[in-house]
C-alpha positions, 0 to 999 in steps of 0.5 A, spaced: 116 826 627 116 818 628 114 814 622 109 808 624 109 801 620 102 800 617 098 795 620 102 793 626 099 795 633 103 800 637 104 798 644 107 803 649 110 799 655 112 803 661 116 801 667 122 803 671 125 796 672 129 795 666 128 788 665 120 788 665 120 793 658 125 788 655 121 782 656 115 785 655 117 789 648 120 782 645 114 778 646 110 784 643 114 784 638 114 777 636 107 777 636 107 783 630 106 789 635 110 795 634 113 797 641 115 803 644 118 804 651 118 809 657 122 809 664 117 813 668 111 817 668 113 823 665 116 820 659 110 816 658 106 822 657 110 824 652 111 818 648 103 817 649 103 824 644 108 822 640 106 815 638 099 815 639 099 807 642 093 803 641 095 800 648 099 801 654 102 796 659 103 801 665 107 800 671 103 803 677 109 803 682 114 808 679 118 814 683 116 821 681 109 821 676 106 814 678 102 810 674 096 813 677 098 820 675 099 818 668 092 815 668 089 821 671 093 825 665 090 820 660 082 822 663 084 829 663 086 829 655 081 824 653 086 819 651 084 814 656 078 813 651 083 811 646 088 807 649 087 800 652 091 799 658 094 793 662 096 795 669 102 792 672 102 792 680 
C-alpha cells in the first residue's frame, strides 16, 4: 500500500516520452506536489486506482491505450469527476 504525504497534492504524469515526465515531475515537485508517473495508458489506469491523484497531466498520443482510452475509462469509473486533467497533444 502506498503512503501519501499529507497536504501535498498528488499529480499523475502520463507520457510515453521519458523526457516529458522528467521535466513535468521536476517542476511539480519544486511547486510542492507529490508526483507519480506512468509510461502508457494501461499503467495510468492502474496508477489512478493506486494513487488517487487530484490532477493528471495526460499525453493523448501513446501506443496501446491512448489518452482518449484513459479518459473513457475514467468516465466509466466516475473518476473523471474528481481528477483535473491537462491533456498534452
